[in-house]
C-alpha positions in Angstrom: 101.6 127.7 109.9 100.7 128.4 106.6 104.3 128.6 104.5 102.5 130.6 101.5 104.4 128.6 98.9 103.3 125.5 97.1 104.8 123.4 95.1 103.6 121.6 91.4 104.9 119.6 88.9 103.6 119.8 84.8 103.5 116.3 84.4 104.4 114.1 81.2 101.3 114.5 79.4 100.8 118.0 79.3 104.6 118.5 78.6 104.3 116.1 75.3 100.9 118.2 74.8 103.0 121.8 74.5 100.8 123.2 77.2 104.0 124.8 79.7 103.7 127.7 78.3 100.0 128.2 78.9 99.8 126.7 82.4 102.5 129.2 83.3 100.6 131.5 82.1 97.7 130.0 84.6 99.5 129.9 86.8 101.5 133.8 87.2 97.4 135.2 85.8 96.3 134.2 89.1 99.0 135.8 91.1 101.6 133.3 92.0 104.8 134.1 91.9 107.7 131.5 90.8 110.1 131.1 93.5 112.1 127.8 91.3 111.7 126.3 88.1 113.1 123.3 86.7 112.8 121.2 83.1 113.7 117.9 83.8 113.3 114.3 83.7 112.3 112.2 85.9 113.9 108.5 86.3 111.5 105.1 87.8 113.8 105.5 90.7 113.6 109.3 91.4 110.0 109.2 90.4 109.3 106.3 93.0 110.9 108.2 95.6 108.8 111.3 94.8 106.3 109.0 95.2 107.0 106.2 97.8 104.0 107.5 100.1 101.8 105.9 97.6 104.2 102.3 97.6 101.8 100.3 98.5 98.5 101.5 96.5 97.8 99.5 93.6 98.9 102.5 91.0 102.1 103.2 92.2 103.7 101.4 89.8 101.5 102.8 86.9 102.3 106.2 88.6 105.7 105.6 88.4 106.0 104.6 84.9 104.3 107.3 83.7 105.5 110.3 85.7 109.2 109.0 84.1 107.5 108.5 80.4 109.2 111.9 79.4 110.4 115.8 80.8 108.5 117.5 83.3 108.7 121.1 84.7 108.7 121.4 88.7 107.9 124.6 90.2 107.8 126.7 93.7 105.1 129.1 93.3 104.4 131.8 96.2 101.3 133.5 96.9 99.3 134.1 100.6 97.0 131.0 100.8 99.2 129.2 98.5 98.0 125.7 98.8 94.3 126.1 98.9 94.3 128.8 96.2 96.4 126.6 94.0 94.5 123.2 94.6 91.4 125.6 93.3 93.5 127.0 90.3 94.6 123.3 88.9 90.6 121.6 89.4 89.4 118.1 90.6 91.8 115.0 90.2 89.7 114.0 87.4 89.6 116.1 84.8 85.9 115.6 84.4 84.8 116.7 87.3 87.4 119.8 87.4 85.6 123.5 87.6 85.6 125.1 83.6 88.8 127.5 83.7 90.9 125.2 85.5 94.1 123.5 84.2 92.6 120.2 84.8 89.7 121.6 83.2 91.4 122.9 79.8 94.5 120.7 80.0 93.9 117.3 81.2 93.0 114.4 79.2 92.2 111.4 82.1 92.4 111.1 85.8 95.9 109.5 85.3 97.0 112.0 82.4 95.8 115.1 84.7 98.7 117.7 83.7 100.0 118.7 87.2 100.8 118.0 90.6 99.7 120.1 93.4 101.1 120.1 97.1 98.2 119.2 99.4 99.6 120.5 102.6 102.4 123.0 103.6 104.5 119.9 105.1 104.2 118.1 101.7 105.0 121.3 99.7 108.0 121.6 101.5 109.4 117.8 101.2 108.3 118.5 97.6 110.0 121.0 96.5 113.6 119.8 98.5 112.9 117.4 96.6 113.9 118.9 93.2 115.4 122.4 94.5 118.2 123.1 96.6 118.3 126.6 98.4 120.8 128.2 95.9 117.8 127.4 93.2 114.7 129.5 94.8 114.2 133.0 94.3 
């Protein structure tokens, strides 16, 4: 069952490069409602917990290090068909393969520093949203 909600993070690279406002503008211009929003910084421990599903993969330590390297912006977004529409809006993981006009095409520098995270399923969107936000922080 689709919840019509998804989770995103503007990653440390995009925050450091001053793209928060432009990315949020692209998100809202695409018809997403921001249900929750938080500017924060992950520690290595919290980044490790968030990406625990990848702990056996060779890129895990680099990912944790990168995601704890600077502030991020976490958000829960709402829209009909939220997961698929947001994945289309952000583009391919590798910005070199991302369609023109997508967030990663416009703001990402590499497959590692790819500007944004987007949930890949309703189940993961709920888990990821719950990781960052309490019920009282959602509107």
